[in-house]
C-alpha positions as CSV (number, residue, x, y, z in Angstrom):
1,M,-3.0,6.5,20.3
2,K,-2.6,10.3,20.2
3,K,-5.4,12.2,18.4
4,E,-3.1,13.4,15.6
5,N,-1.8,9.9,15.0
6,Q,-5.4,8.6,14.9
7,V,-6.3,11.3,12.3
8,I,-3.4,9.9,10.1
9,V,-4.6,6.3,10.4
10,D,-8.2,7.3,9.9
11,S,-7.3,9.2,6.7
12,V,-5.5,6.1,5.3
13,I,-8.5,3.9,6.2
14,S,-10.8,6.4,4.5
15,W,-8.6,6.3,1.4
16,F,-8.6,2.5,1.5
17,E,-12.4,2.4,1.7
18,K,-13.0,5.0,-1.0
19,A,-10.2,4.1,-3.5
20,V,-9.1,0.6,-3.0
21,L,-12.5,-0.9,-2.0
22,G,-14.8,1.7,-3.5
23,L,-13.2,1.7,-6.9
24,N,-12.4,-2.0,-6.5
25,L,-8.8,-1.3,-7.4
26,C,-7.9,-4.6,-5.6
27,P,-10.7,-7.1,-5.9
28,F,-9.0,-9.2,-3.2
29,A,-9.1,-6.6,-0.4
30,A,-12.7,-6.6,0.5
31,K,-12.9,-10.0,2.2
32,P,-9.9,-9.6,4.5
33,Y,-11.0,-6.1,5.4
34,R,-14.5,-7.3,6.2
35,L,-12.9,-10.0,8.4
36,G,-10.7,-7.5,10.2
37,A,-7.6,-9.3,8.9
38,I,-5.9,-6.1,7.5
39,R,-3.8,-4.2,10.1
40,F,-3.0,-0.5,9.7
41,E,0.1,0.3,11.7
42,L,1.6,3.8,12.2
43,S,5.4,4.1,11.9
44,K,7.2,6.9,13.8
45,A,10.2,6.5,11.4
46,T,11.9,9.7,10.4
47,D,14.8,8.1,8.5
48,D,15.6,5.0,6.5
49,E,17.2,3.2,9.4
50,S,14.2,3.6,11.7
51,C,11.9,2.7,8.9
52,L,13.8,-0.5,8.3
53,V,13.5,-1.3,12.0
54,D,9.7,-0.7,11.9
55,L,9.5,-2.8,8.7
56,L,11.3,-5.7,10.4
57,L,9.2,-5.5,13.6
58,N,6.0,-5.6,11.5
59,L,7.2,-8.5,9.3
60,N,8.0,-10.4,12.5
61,L,4.5,-9.5,13.8
62,L,3.0,-11.0,10.6
63,D,5.1,-14.1,11.2
64,D,3.7,-14.4,14.7
65,Q,0.1,-13.5,14.1
66,T,-1.2,-15.6,11.2
67,D,-4.7,-14.1,11.7
68,I,-3.4,-10.9,10.1
69,E,-3.7,-11.4,6.3
70,T,-1.9,-8.2,5.3
71,M,-0.5,-5.1,6.9
72,V,-0.3,-1.5,5.9
73,L,2.6,0.4,7.4
74,I,1.9,4.1,7.4
75,I,5.0,6.3,7.3
76,P,3.9,10.0,7.7
77,N,7.2,11.5,8.8
78,H,9.6,10.2,6.2
79,F,9.8,10.0,2.4
80,K,8.4,13.4,1.5
81,L,10.0,12.9,-1.9
82,F,8.9,10.0,-4.0
83,S,12.4,9.5,-5.3
84,D,13.7,8.8,-1.7
85,Y,10.8,6.4,-1.1
86,N,11.4,4.6,-4.4
87,Q,15.1,4.1,-3.5
88,F,14.1,2.8,0.0
89,L,12.1,0.0,-1.7
90,D,15.4,-1.6,-2.7
91,L,16.5,-1.6,1.0
92,A,13.1,-3.1,2.0
93,D,13.4,-5.9,-0.6
94,A,17.0,-6.5,0.6
95,L,15.7,-6.8,4.2
96,I,13.1,-9.4,3.1
97,E,15.8,-11.4,1.3
98,Q,18.3,-11.1,4.2
99,Q,15.7,-12.4,6.7
100,G,14.9,-15.4,4.5
101,W,11.4,-14.1,3.7
102,D,11.8,-14.1,-0.1
103,G,8.8,-16.0,-1.4
104,I,6.9,-15.5,1.9
105,Y,6.3,-11.7,1.9
106,Q,6.0,-9.1,-0.7
107,I,5.8,-5.3,-0.5
108,A,3.3,-3.2,-2.5
109,S,4.2,0.4,-2.6
110,F,2.0,3.5,-2.3
111,H,3.0,7.2,-2.1
112,P,1.2,10.5,-2.4
113,D,3.4,11.4,-5.5
114,Y,3.7,7.9,-7.0
115,V,4.9,7.8,-10.6
116,F,5.4,4.6,-12.5
117,A,8.6,4.3,-14.5
118,N,8.2,5.9,-18.0
119,N,5.0,7.7,-17.0
120,D,4.3,11.4,-17.0
121,E,3.7,12.6,-13.4
122,N,0.2,13.7,-14.4
123,D,-0.8,10.4,-15.9
124,R,-3.9,9.2,-14.1
125,S,-2.6,5.6,-14.0
126,N,-0.2,6.7,-11.3
127,W,-3.2,7.1,-9.0
128,T,-3.5,3.3,-8.7
129,N,-0.6,3.6,-6.3
130,R,-1.2,7.0,-4.8
131,S,-2.1,7.3,-1.1
132,P,-2.4,10.0,1.5
133,Y,0.9,9.1,3.1
134,P,3.9,6.9,2.1
135,L,2.8,3.3,2.7
136,L,4.4,-0.2,2.7
137,H,1.8,-2.8,2.1
138,L,3.1,-6.1,3.5
139,I,1.5,-9.0,1.8
140,R,1.8,-12.7,2.4
141,E,2.8,-14.5,-0.8
142,T,0.3,-17.2,-0.1
143,S,-2.5,-14.6,-0.3
144,I,-1.2,-13.5,-3.7
145,N,-1.0,-17.0,-4.9
146,N,-4.6,-17.7,-3.7
147,A,-5.8,-14.5,-5.4
148,V,-4.1,-15.4,-8.7
149,E,-5.6,-18.9,-8.7
150,S,-9.1,-17.6,-7.8
151,H,-9.4,-14.8,-10.3
152,P,-10.5,-15.5,-13.9
153,D,-8.3,-12.9,-15.4
154,I,-5.7,-11.5,-13.0
155,N,-3.8,-9.7,-15.8
156,A,-6.8,-7.6,-16.7
157,I,-6.9,-5.9,-13.3
158,P,-4.1,-3.3,-13.9
159,Q,-5.5,-2.2,-17.3
160,R,-9.0,-2.0,-15.9
161,N,-7.8,0.2,-13.1
162,V,-5.9,2.5,-15.4
163,E,-8.9,2.9,-17.7
164,L,-11.2,3.6,-14.7
165,L,-8.9,6.2,-13.2
166,R,-8.4,7.9,-16.6
167,S,-12.2,8.1,-17.0
168,L,-12.8,9.9,-13.7
169,S,-13.4,13.6,-13.6
170,E,-11.0,15.8,-11.7
171,D,-13.8,16.5,-9.1
172,K,-14.4,12.8,-8.6
173,L,-10.7,12.1,-8.3
174,K,-10.4,14.8,-5.6
175,E,-13.5,13.4,-3.8
176,I,-11.9,10.0,-3.6
177,F,-8.3,10.8,-3.1
178,G,-8.4,14.3,-1.6
179,D,-5.9,17.0,-2.6
180,H,-2.7,15.0,-2.2
């Protein structure tokens, strides 16, 4: 992998370790990460069509390699605007349905400028889905089902994350997430 590409992947892994694992934003991520079952894949996509091709290739890879629990597709050269990324998610969901993977795979979305519907762009709760680059987190539905069954209060996780992020100082937020 080229050095500049490795820098991108490394920055996403660092964000994952500091934010997702360090803040325990996803209590189910630590075990597969420790086991090496999370794959971070760099996309060279520069438009929706090439991104859909990469998405399809990576979902096929998940189909073929059952030792990969989940995959993070990093898209540094497309979706500079969150609105474009958000619209693309409909295409991604349509691809999953078209391929017969509805109920098998699910996509979690992360973007540097992520804003939840009806939120102010400066609301700290948006940081639960902010990342250094646009990402598509490809998740096996069986993993989600297992997580739901094993957690005592799955519905409390989002509120806990919002409260945690709202409690962090600006400096701490920058330390964890950087300047994006």
